[in-house]
C-alpha positions as CSV (number, residue, x, y, z in Angstrom):
1,M,-42.7,-32.5,8.2
2,T,-39.1,-33.2,7.2
3,D,-38.4,-35.4,4.2
4,P,-37.9,-39.1,5.1
5,A,-34.3,-40.2,5.3
6,P,-33.0,-42.3,2.3
7,H,-33.5,-46.0,2.7
8,S,-31.6,-49.0,1.4
9,N,-33.2,-51.3,-1.1
10,H,-31.3,-54.1,0.8
11,A,-32.7,-53.3,4.2
12,P,-34.0,-56.4,6.0
13,C,-37.7,-57.2,5.8
14,G,-39.7,-57.7,8.9
15,V,-41.1,-55.9,11.9
16,L,-39.0,-52.9,12.9
17,P,-37.5,-53.0,16.4
18,A,-37.3,-50.3,19.1
19,Q,-33.9,-49.1,18.0
20,T,-35.1,-48.5,14.4
21,L,-38.2,-46.7,15.7
22,R,-35.8,-44.3,17.5
23,A,-33.9,-43.8,14.3
24,M,-37.2,-43.0,12.5
25,L,-38.0,-40.4,15.1
26,G,-34.6,-38.8,14.5
27,A,-35.1,-38.9,10.7
28,G,-38.6,-37.2,11.0
29,Q,-40.4,-40.3,9.7
30,I,-42.3,-40.5,13.0
31,V,-43.2,-36.9,14.0
32,A,-44.0,-36.5,17.8
33,P,-43.5,-34.3,20.8
34,P,-40.9,-35.6,23.3
35,L,-41.7,-39.2,24.0
36,A,-43.0,-40.4,27.4
37,E,-41.1,-43.1,29.3
38,G,-41.9,-46.5,28.0
39,Q,-43.7,-45.3,24.9
40,I,-41.4,-47.3,22.6
41,Q,-42.0,-51.0,23.2
42,P,-39.7,-53.8,21.9
43,A,-41.5,-53.9,18.5
44,S,-44.1,-51.1,18.6
45,L,-44.8,-47.5,19.5
46,D,-47.6,-46.5,21.9
47,L,-49.7,-43.6,20.5
48,R,-50.9,-40.8,22.7
49,L,-54.3,-39.0,22.8
50,G,-54.3,-35.3,21.9
51,D,-56.3,-32.7,23.8
52,T,-59.6,-32.8,21.9
53,A,-62.2,-35.5,21.4
54,W,-65.0,-35.3,18.7
55,R,-68.3,-37.0,19.4
56,V,-69.4,-38.3,16.1
57,R,-72.7,-39.7,14.8
58,A,-71.1,-42.9,13.5
59,S,-67.9,-44.7,12.8
60,F,-66.3,-43.8,9.5
61,L,-63.2,-44.1,7.3
62,A,-61.8,-41.1,5.5
63,G,-61.9,-42.8,2.0
64,K,-59.8,-42.2,-1.0
65,G,-59.0,-38.5,-1.6
66,R,-60.6,-37.5,1.7
67,R,-59.2,-36.1,5.0
68,V,-60.4,-37.2,8.4
69,A,-60.8,-33.5,9.3
70,D,-63.3,-33.1,6.4
71,R,-65.3,-36.1,7.6
72,L,-65.3,-34.7,11.1
73,A,-67.0,-31.6,9.7
74,E,-69.6,-33.9,8.2
75,F,-70.2,-36.4,11.0
76,G,-69.0,-34.5,14.1
77,M,-71.6,-33.6,16.7
78,H,-69.5,-31.6,19.2
79,S,-65.9,-31.4,20.5
80,M,-64.7,-32.0,24.1
81,D,-61.6,-30.6,25.7
82,L,-59.7,-33.4,27.4
83,T,-57.2,-31.3,29.2
84,A,-58.9,-31.6,32.6
85,G,-60.2,-35.0,31.9
86,A,-63.5,-36.0,30.2
87,V,-65.7,-39.0,30.2
88,L,-66.2,-41.0,27.0
89,E,-69.6,-42.6,27.5
90,K,-70.5,-46.3,26.8
91,G,-72.1,-46.8,23.5
92,C,-70.9,-43.5,21.9
93,V,-68.3,-43.0,19.2
94,Y,-65.4,-40.5,19.5
95,V,-62.5,-39.5,17.3
96,V,-59.4,-38.1,18.9
97,P,-56.4,-36.6,17.0
98,L,-53.2,-38.3,18.2
99,A,-50.0,-36.6,19.3
100,E,-48.0,-38.5,16.7
101,A,-47.9,-38.1,12.9
102,L,-46.1,-40.0,10.2
103,A,-43.9,-39.2,7.1
104,L,-43.1,-42.8,6.1
105,P,-40.7,-43.8,3.4
106,A,-42.1,-45.7,0.5
107,D,-40.9,-49.1,1.7
108,I,-42.4,-49.0,5.2
109,H,-46.1,-49.6,6.1
110,A,-47.7,-49.8,9.5
111,V,-50.5,-51.6,11.4
112,A,-52.1,-50.5,14.6
113,N,-53.9,-52.4,17.4
114,A,-55.4,-51.7,20.7
115,K,-53.1,-52.2,23.7
116,S,-53.8,-55.1,26.0
117,S,-55.4,-53.1,28.8
118,T,-57.6,-51.3,26.3
119,G,-58.9,-54.6,24.9
120,R,-59.6,-56.0,28.3
121,L,-61.9,-53.1,29.1
122,D,-63.8,-53.8,25.9
123,L,-62.8,-50.3,24.7
124,L,-62.9,-50.5,20.9
125,T,-60.0,-48.4,19.7
126,R,-59.0,-48.2,16.0
127,L,-56.6,-46.1,14.0
128,I,-57.8,-44.0,11.1
129,T,-55.8,-41.9,8.6
130,D,-56.4,-39.4,5.8
131,E,-57.4,-41.3,2.7
132,G,-57.6,-44.5,4.7
133,T,-59.9,-47.3,3.4
134,E,-59.2,-49.7,6.2
135,F,-59.0,-49.4,10.0
136,D,-55.7,-49.9,11.7
137,R,-53.7,-49.9,8.4
138,V,-51.2,-47.2,7.3
139,A,-50.1,-47.3,3.6
140,P,-46.4,-47.3,2.6
141,G,-45.2,-43.7,2.2
142,Y,-48.1,-42.2,4.2
143,R,-47.5,-38.6,5.3
144,G,-50.1,-37.1,7.6
145,P,-51.8,-37.1,11.0
146,L,-53.2,-40.0,12.9
147,Y,-56.5,-40.4,14.7
148,A,-58.0,-42.8,17.2
149,E,-61.6,-43.8,16.9
150,I,-62.8,-44.9,20.3
151,C,-66.1,-46.6,21.3
152,P,-66.4,-47.7,24.9
153,R,-68.6,-50.9,24.7
154,S,-68.8,-52.1,28.3
155,F,-67.7,-49.3,30.6
156,S,-67.6,-45.5,30.4
157,V,-64.0,-44.2,30.8
158,L,-62.3,-41.0,31.9
159,V,-59.5,-40.0,29.6
160,R,-56.8,-37.3,29.4
161,P,-54.3,-36.1,26.9
162,G,-51.3,-38.3,26.6
163,M,-53.1,-41.5,27.5
164,R,-52.0,-44.5,25.4
165,L,-54.9,-46.7,24.2
166,N,-53.4,-48.1,21.0
167,Q,-50.0,-48.9,19.5
168,I,-48.5,-49.0,16.1
169,R,-46.1,-51.5,14.6
170,F,-44.0,-50.7,11.5
171,R,-43.0,-53.3,8.9
172,R,-40.7,-53.5,5.9
173,G,-42.0,-56.0,3.4
174,S,-43.8,-59.1,4.6
175,A,-42.3,-61.5,7.1
176,V,-45.3,-63.6,8.2
177,L,-44.3,-67.2,8.9
178,D,-46.1,-69.8,6.7
179,D,-47.1,-73.1,8.3
180,A,-43.9,-74.8,7.4
181,D,-41.7,-72.1,8.8
182,L,-43.9,-71.9,11.9
183,A,-43.6,-75.7,12.4
184,A,-39.8,-75.4,12.1
185,L,-39.7,-72.6,14.6
186,H,-41.8,-74.6,17.0
187,A,-39.5,-77.6,16.6
188,R,-36.6,-75.4,17.7
189,E,-38.3,-73.2,20.3
190,N,-41.3,-75.2,21.6
191,L,-43.6,-72.3,21.2
192,V,-46.6,-73.7,23.0
193,S,-47.2,-76.1,25.9
194,G,-49.0,-79.2,24.7
195,A,-49.7,-80.1,21.1
196,A,-49.1,-77.4,18.4
197,H,-52.2,-76.8,16.2
198,I,-50.6,-75.1,13.2
199,S,-52.9,-73.7,10.5
200,E,-52.4,-70.2,9.2
201,G,-50.9,-69.5,12.6
202,L,-50.5,-71.2,16.0
203,G,-54.0,-72.2,17.3
204,F,-54.9,-71.9,20.9
205,S,-57.9,-73.1,22.9
206,V,-60.0,-71.9,25.8
207,D,-59.5,-73.1,29.4
208,L,-62.8,-73.8,31.1
209,R,-61.4,-76.4,33.6
210,P,-58.9,-74.4,35.6
211,A,-56.7,-76.7,37.6
212,S,-55.9,-74.7,40.7
213,V,-58.8,-72.3,41.2
214,D,-62.6,-72.3,40.7
215,L,-62.6,-69.1,38.6
216,A,-63.0,-69.8,34.9
217,G,-63.5,-66.2,33.7
218,W,-65.3,-62.8,34.1
219,R,-68.3,-61.3,32.5
220,A,-68.7,-57.5,32.3
221,R,-71.5,-56.1,34.4
222,P,-74.0,-54.1,32.3
223,H,-74.4,-51.0,34.5
224,A,-71.1,-50.4,36.1
225,G,-69.4,-47.0,36.9
226,V,-66.7,-44.9,35.2
227,I,-63.1,-46.2,35.0
228,D,-60.4,-43.6,35.2
229,L,-57.7,-45.0,33.0
230,D,-54.9,-43.4,35.0
231,R,-55.8,-45.3,38.1
232,I,-53.8,-48.5,38.3
233,G,-54.9,-51.3,40.6
234,A,-57.6,-49.0,42.0
235,Y,-60.9,-50.8,41.3
236,D,-62.6,-53.8,42.9
237,P,-63.4,-56.4,40.2
238,A,-66.7,-57.1,41.9
239,D,-68.0,-53.6,41.0
240,F,-67.5,-54.2,37.3
241,W,-67.3,-57.9,36.7
242,D,-69.3,-61.1,37.6
243,P,-67.0,-64.1,38.2
244,L,-67.8,-67.2,36.1
245,R,-67.7,-70.8,37.1
246,A,-67.9,-73.1,34.1
247,E,-70.1,-76.1,34.5
248,N,-68.6,-79.4,33.3
249,G,-66.2,-77.5,31.2
250,C,-68.9,-75.6,29.3
251,L,-69.9,-71.9,29.3
252,I,-73.0,-70.6,27.6
253,L,-72.2,-67.2,26.1
254,D,-75.0,-64.6,26.1
255,P,-75.5,-62.4,23.0
256,G,-74.0,-58.9,23.5
257,A,-72.1,-59.9,26.6
258,F,-68.4,-59.4,27.0
259,Y,-66.1,-62.0,28.7
260,I,-62.5,-62.3,29.8
261,L,-61.3,-65.9,29.5
262,V,-57.9,-67.5,29.2
263,S,-56.1,-69.8,26.8
264,R,-55.4,-73.4,27.9
265,E,-51.9,-73.2,26.4
266,S,-48.9,-71.2,27.6
267,V,-47.2,-69.6,24.6
268,H,-44.0,-67.6,24.1
269,I,-42.5,-65.3,21.5
270,P,-38.8,-65.8,20.7
271,P,-36.6,-62.7,20.7
272,D,-36.3,-62.6,16.9
273,H,-40.0,-62.8,16.3
274,A,-43.3,-60.9,17.1
275,A,-46.9,-62.1,16.9
276,E,-50.4,-60.9,16.6
277,M,-53.6,-62.5,17.9
278,A,-56.1,-63.1,15.1
279,P,-59.6,-64.7,15.1
280,Y,-59.8,-68.4,14.3
281,L,-62.7,-68.8,11.9
282,A,-65.9,-66.9,11.6
283,M,-67.8,-70.2,11.1
284,A,-66.4,-71.6,14.3
285,G,-69.4,-70.2,16.3
286,E,-71.5,-67.2,17.1
287,F,-68.8,-65.4,18.9
288,R,-65.6,-63.5,18.3
289,V,-62.3,-63.5,20.2
290,H,-61.0,-60.0,19.9
291,Y,-57.5,-59.5,18.8
292,A,-56.6,-56.5,20.9
293,G,-52.9,-56.5,21.0
294,F,-49.5,-57.3,19.6
295,F,-47.3,-59.9,21.3
296,D,-43.8,-58.4,21.6
297,P,-40.6,-60.3,21.3
298,G,-39.9,-61.9,24.6
299,F,-43.5,-62.3,25.7
300,G,-43.5,-65.5,27.9
301,H,-39.9,-66.3,26.9
302,D,-37.5,-67.5,29.5
303,A,-34.8,-65.0,28.2
304,A,-37.1,-62.3,29.4
305,G,-38.3,-63.8,32.7
306,G,-41.4,-65.3,31.2
307,A,-41.2,-69.1,31.1
308,G,-44.5,-69.2,29.1
309,A,-47.6,-67.0,29.5
310,R,-51.2,-67.8,28.6
311,G,-53.2,-65.6,26.3
312,V,-56.1,-63.6,27.7
313,L,-59.1,-63.8,25.5
314,E,-61.6,-61.0,25.1
315,V,-64.8,-62.7,23.9
316,R,-68.0,-61.2,22.6
317,C,-71.0,-63.4,21.6
318,H,-73.2,-62.4,18.6
319,E,-76.7,-63.2,17.4
320,A,-77.6,-66.3,19.5
321,P,-76.4,-68.0,22.8
322,F,-73.4,-70.2,22.1
323,V,-71.9,-73.1,24.1
324,L,-68.2,-72.7,24.5
325,E,-66.4,-75.9,25.5
326,H,-63.1,-76.5,27.3
327,G,-60.3,-77.1,24.8
328,Q,-62.2,-75.5,21.8
329,I,-59.8,-73.7,19.5
330,V,-60.9,-70.1,19.5
331,G,-58.0,-68.1,18.0
332,R,-54.5,-68.2,16.6
333,L,-51.2,-66.4,16.9
334,V,-49.7,-65.2,13.6
335,Y,-45.9,-65.1,14.0
336,E,-43.6,-62.7,12.1
337,R,-39.9,-62.3,11.8
338,M,-38.2,-59.2,13.2
339,A,-36.1,-57.2,10.9
340,E,-33.5,-57.1,13.7
341,R,-33.5,-58.4,17.3
342,P,-34.8,-55.6,19.5
343,E,-32.5,-54.0,22.1
344,T,-35.0,-54.8,24.9
345,L,-37.5,-57.7,25.3
346,Y,-41.0,-57.7,26.7
347,G,-40.8,-58.2,30.4
348,A,-37.0,-57.7,30.6
349,G,-36.8,-54.7,32.9
350,I,-39.4,-52.6,31.1
351,A,-42.3,-52.9,33.6
352,S,-44.4,-55.1,31.4
353,H,-47.8,-55.7,33.2
354,Y,-48.7,-59.1,31.7
355,Q,-45.5,-61.1,31.6
356,G,-46.1,-64.6,32.9
357,Q,-49.9,-64.0,33.1
358,G,-52.8,-66.3,33.6
359,L,-56.4,-65.3,33.7
360,K,-56.0,-61.5,34.4
361,L,-58.1,-58.4,34.2
362,S,-56.7,-55.1,33.0
363,K,-54.1,-53.4,35.2
364,H,-56.8,-51.1,36.5
365,F,-58.2,-53.8,38.8
366,R,-57.0,-55.2,42.1
367,A,-56.2,-58.9,42.3
368,P,-59.5,-60.7,43.3
């Protein structure tokens, strides 16, 4: 890897935009084969699978002073060539070296997350690094390879090299908006339809009384077939999902089941900001709303053809059946400042699949 380019001590803090990511590629701070079309998003970089998957006995982190390759020798069961396509089976754990590597300067760190389509398939995908002690976190100045840990939880999937299951966002310093700054941004931009519930982020609630349709959500079927991740709009939802009709605005969640629901509020992300979905509170109930994606600048924003978009919720119930009620706050959006406005916005001519969305399955399914 080449040495990182010098950086300025006065460079602006915040999430780095697409044009900075291209400069980082040119400077050797992001090391990658030639990029695929659309791989750079307004505030993130899609990561590509390499050509080998390791089936491992258990999920793991490399740990201080350890390399992922060493842990693969310890926990790996067998390797699979992905070149012609291979099935990652439901309930199994795999580690796949990624095509991209990093040589970060000392003032830039990174965080990764599953892409929206990955989360909507209940396809647990997390980034791991050499010497890493947390999933999805890359320390400032990290130099080394990247790996994806993949665990299909509801559906087995067919994957190939170059597929993009997770994405990485780069930051300089910290630019998370506190509640006062978020309230001020909402006063200027009207971030959410309806009342703004601001507490360590912008709260959003679940919609279990849809106004125009009977459908309140979807529950994954337990014994469905394989999904080829290259096939867009190819699958009948009825083969993989059971439709849900909430009774009197309530839905009883079954332990271990996976649900696709939707937020009651429409939200948007102004062009100078980015956001990340986070769980609300662990004590709010025996369930978790997955936070399987970044919200790029322009998501739902009228400048990018959005005019508001609702958040799709990937919900898994734990331990005991739980009654979820219409309007219950289930998650929050944490807003951050961009270091610079990105040259493109989400939805503005970049074939964004979920701009202006409502209740929507992943892009692999036909409209019901």
